[in-house]
N, C-alpha and C positions, 0 to 999 in steps of 0.2 A: 653571436648575432652580428650580421654584417649590415652596415648602414648604406653601403653603396657610394660613400664618399672617399674610400681608400684610393690612393693613387696607384697602388700595385695590387695584383691579384693575390690570392692566398697562396697559389703555387709559386709565384715569384718571391713572396716573403720567405717561404720555406727554402727556396733555392739560395737566397742571399744569406740566410742564417747558416746554411751548410758551408757556403764559401768563406764566411768569417770565422767558422768554428776553430780552425787551426791557428789563426792569428790570435784569437782570444785566449786559447789554451797555452800557447807557447810564449807569447809576448814579443815575438819577432816575425817578420814576413816569412811566409811558408810557400810562396809561389815558386814555381820552377822556371818561369820566364825571368831572365835577368833584367830585361828592359823595364820591368814593372817595379823593381826595388829602387830605393833611393841611392843616388850615386855617392860612393865614398870620397873622401877628400883626396886630392891629387898632391903630388910632391911640389908642384909649382904654384899651389894656391897661396895667396898672401896670408901672412900671419896677422891675427887680430892684434891691434896695438894694446899692449899691456895685458893681453889675455881676456877671456870673457868676464863679464860682470857677474860676480857670484855674491852670495850673502857676505862672504868674508872680505870682498874687495868691492866696495861701493865707490861712488864718485868722490874725488878728493874735495877738500874744502874750497879750493880755488874754482873747481868745476861747478860745485853747487852754488857758490856765490855768483859766478858768471851767469848761470842759468836764471837765478833769481833776478839779477839786474836786467837780463835780456827780456824777461817777462814784462817788465814795467817800463823800460826805456826803449824808444824807437831809434832808428837810424837818423831821423831828422833832429834828434836831440843833440847829436854830436856835430862838431867839436863843441865842448862846453867846459866851464869852470865848475868847481864844487857848488857854488851858490846856485847856478842855473840847474845843475843836476839835482840838487836837493829840492828845488821848486818842482821840477818835473816828477820826481819821486813822490812828493806829497800829492800832486794832482792825480797821480796814478794809484793813490792809496797804498803805497808801499809800507812795509812795517817800519815803525818809528825807530827801532834800533838801527836799521839800515840807513835811514835818512840821517840820523845823528852821526853815524860813522862817516858818511860822505861829507857832512858839514865840518868834520874835524880835519879834513885834508887841507893842505896849504891853499890859500885863496888865489894865489897867482898861477897855480898849475892849471893846464888845459888838457883835456882827455879827448882823443880822437875816436875812440870806440869803447865798447863794453869790456874788451879784453884788457886794455890799458887801465881802465878804472878798477877792475877786479884785481889786477896785479898791484896797483897802488894800495888797495885796501888790505891785501894779504902780504905785501912785501916786507922787507926787513925793517923799514921805518914804521911799520904798522904793528910791531910786536905786541904792544899793549892792547891792540884792538883785534888781533887775529884770534880765531877760534870759533867754534859753533855758537850760534845765538840761542 
């Protein structure tokens, strides 16, 4: 039964099914026109840094921490000391574990951006604090 609201006619539907039949059966493009296929990678294409993200290679702990900090802190927050940063994190409803780690940093230190803060939280002096939360 046809309702009349179809965007394509019955003939065009059959034609499109026939065009896709080879692709669906083979799993790869079956067109004879080269211009219609995806372009392969070239020799001078840039390499992806550290390879593609796969289930076995997720973001490092530093990258994950930096992302979490960037979600809650704005550019206007910096430069700041740990006390100012912990206040900003609390206002943004950041996880308590993250706020506590920032409060443990030396009070006289100032951070100019999220990267510096993340490095301080995961650096050699932060050995007792590093690791997933």
